[in-house]
N, C-alpha and C positions, 0 to 999 in steps of 0.2 A: 652232336650239334646239328648235323644234317637230318637226323631222324625226326627230331621234333618239328623242324621247319617243313620237312616233307609231309609229315602227318597233318600239319596245319594247312598246307596248300592243298592236300588231298581233300580235307574237309571243306575248304572253300570251293573246290571244284564240284563237290557234291551239291553244295548250296546253289551254286550258279547253274548246275545241271537241272535242278528242280525249277529254278527261275526260267531256264530255257524251255522246259516243258510247258510252263505257264504261257510264255510268249508264243510257242507253237500252237497251243490250243486257242489262244486269242486270235492269232493269225487265221486259223481255220474258221473261226466264227465270223471274222470280218470278211474273209474271202467268199463265203457263201452269199453274202448280201451285197456284193459289189458288181458293177457292170464291167464285164471283161473288156469291152471296147474302150472304155475310159481308161482302164489300166494300161492297155496297149498304147493308147495315145500318150499317156503320161510317161511311160518308159521310153517310147521312141523319141519323145521331145527332149528327154534328159539323157544325153549320151554319157554323162559322167556317172549316172546311177548304174547304167548297164556295165560300164567299164569297172566300177567299184565292185560290183557283184562278181564279175569274172575274176578280178584280182583276189578278192576274198576267198573264193572257192579254190583258187590255185594255191594261196598261202596256207590255208587250212589243210589241203592235201599234202603239201610239203611238210608241214609240221607233223602230220600223222605218219608219213613215210619215214621221217627222221626218227620219230619215237619208236616205230617198229624196227628200224635198223639198229638203234641202240639196244633194244631188247634182244634182237637176233644175235648181236655180238656179246651179249651178256653184261653190258655196261649199265643196264637199268636195275640191277639187282644188288642188294646190300652186300652179298658175299664178295663181289668184285672189289669194292673199295675198303673192306675191312681186312682182307687177307694179305695185302701186299705192303711190306715194310712199314707198317703202321702209318702209311700215308693215306689220307681219306680223300677220295675223289667225289665231288658233288654230282655224280652222273644221275643218280636216282632223283635228286632234287631237280635237275635239269629236265629229266624225262617227265616228271609230274608237272612242272611249270609250263612246259610246251603244250601239254594237253589242256591246261587251264587257259593258256593263251588262245589255242584253237577254239575252245568253247566260247570264250569272250568275243572273239571276232565273229563267230557264227551267230551269237546272240545279237551283236550289233547289226549284222546284216538282216536278221529277222525283224529287228526293230525298224530298220529302214523300209522293209517291205510292208510292215504294219502302217507306217506313216504314209506311204504312197497309195495304199488301198483305202485309206479313210476318205470319207465323202467330204 
């Protein structure tokens, strides 16, 4: 049950990863044509924007640390939840889903940066 869902979420992560690459390239093209003084003024005027960016970076960092901790303990591998008393733990599903969540949050932040750099 968890294998199919894990494979599905991994596929979605790849698709969103490609979309994230597109957003990054779009941001780079917009960034070269913007006046940096205007961006500084927009960011300093919007305290919420800066706070959201700091919070997003912190949350994504925590998700990646949690994922690496799960893999360090061996909880992110199928062998862990197939071998014990025929009880299946969805840890691999959780590990893949948290990476998808980190990617989506990062893409949302990238979209916010594209919006603030537009003329």
